N, C-alpha and C positions, 0 to 999 in steps of 0.2 A: 473411581475413574475421574469423576468431576472435580474432586479435590486436587488430584494430580495435575489436571489440565489447568485449573485455576492457579495453582502454585507456579506452574511453568509460565503462564501468561504474565503473572505478577513479576516473576523473576526477569523475564525478557524486558518488560516495561521498565523495571528498575535499572537494568543494564543500559538501556537506550537513553534514559534520562541522565544517568551518570556520565555516559560518554558525551552527550551533548553539552553537559555542564562544563566540560573541560575545554570547549572551544570558545575562545574569546577574540574580539577584534583587536587588532594591533593599535596601540596608542599613537596618535598623531602629535608630533612635537613641532612647535613653531618657534622661530627666533624670538627672543624676548623683546626685540625692537618692534615686532609686529603685533604684539599682544599687550593689551592693558590687563595686567594680571588680576587686578581687583574687580574689573568689570565696571569701574566707575564711569567710563566714557559711554559705554552701551547703556548704562542705567540713566545717565543724564539725557541721552537722546530719547529714550523711551519715556522718561518723565516729561520732557518737553512736549513730545507728541501727544501724550495722554492727558496731561494736566493743563498745559498751556493752550494747545490747539484744540484738544477735546475730541469729541466723536468725529470719525473720518469716514462716514458712510458715503458710498459711491454717489457722485452727482451733487454733493453738498459743498458748501463753502469750506467746511473743515477739510474735505479731501483736497481742495485746491490749495489751501494753506499748507497742508502736509506735503503736497507735491512740490511746492516752492521751497519748503524747508529742506527736503531731501536733495533737491537739485542744488541748492546753495552749499549744503554739507559736502556733497560729492565734489563740487568745484573746489571747495576749500581744501579737500584732501588730495587734489591733484588728478581727479578722474574726469574724463570726458563723459558726458551723459547724453543719452538720446531718449527722447520721449516716444513711446510706442502707443499711440491712441487706439482705442477699440470701443465698440458699442455693443450693447446687448439689450434685449427686451425683457422687462420684468413686469409681469401683470399687465401686459399690453402697452407699457410705456417704454420708450427708447431711452436708455441710460448711456451717457458718454463718460468714459473714464480713460485712464492711461497707466501704463507701466513705465518705470524709468529703468534704463539699462545703463550701467556704468562700465567704462573701459579705462584701463590704465596700461600704457605701453610697458612691457616687461624689459628686463635687461638680459642680454645674452653675453656669454663669455666665450 
């Protein structure tokens, strides 16, 4: 009886796993003009932020330099950016930081 129950449970588990494996997310396609296929641009931004600016811990000079870099890059790409300042406490000390939000007007037909 126990063997039959165990076999049934294993069979059901196998069928569930097989069925779930067939479900995949649809691929998102972008226009080639919108994507740097090799990732070179993204790599260069990441390299600049990590190697040239360095550590970007909240409340430090590195964070300020990175914020200015991102703001300049958004402007260069034609985005309007808005700084969203926020504060939080960490170990009893108030830390001031900010997010950058980028906007670009879309085109309607």
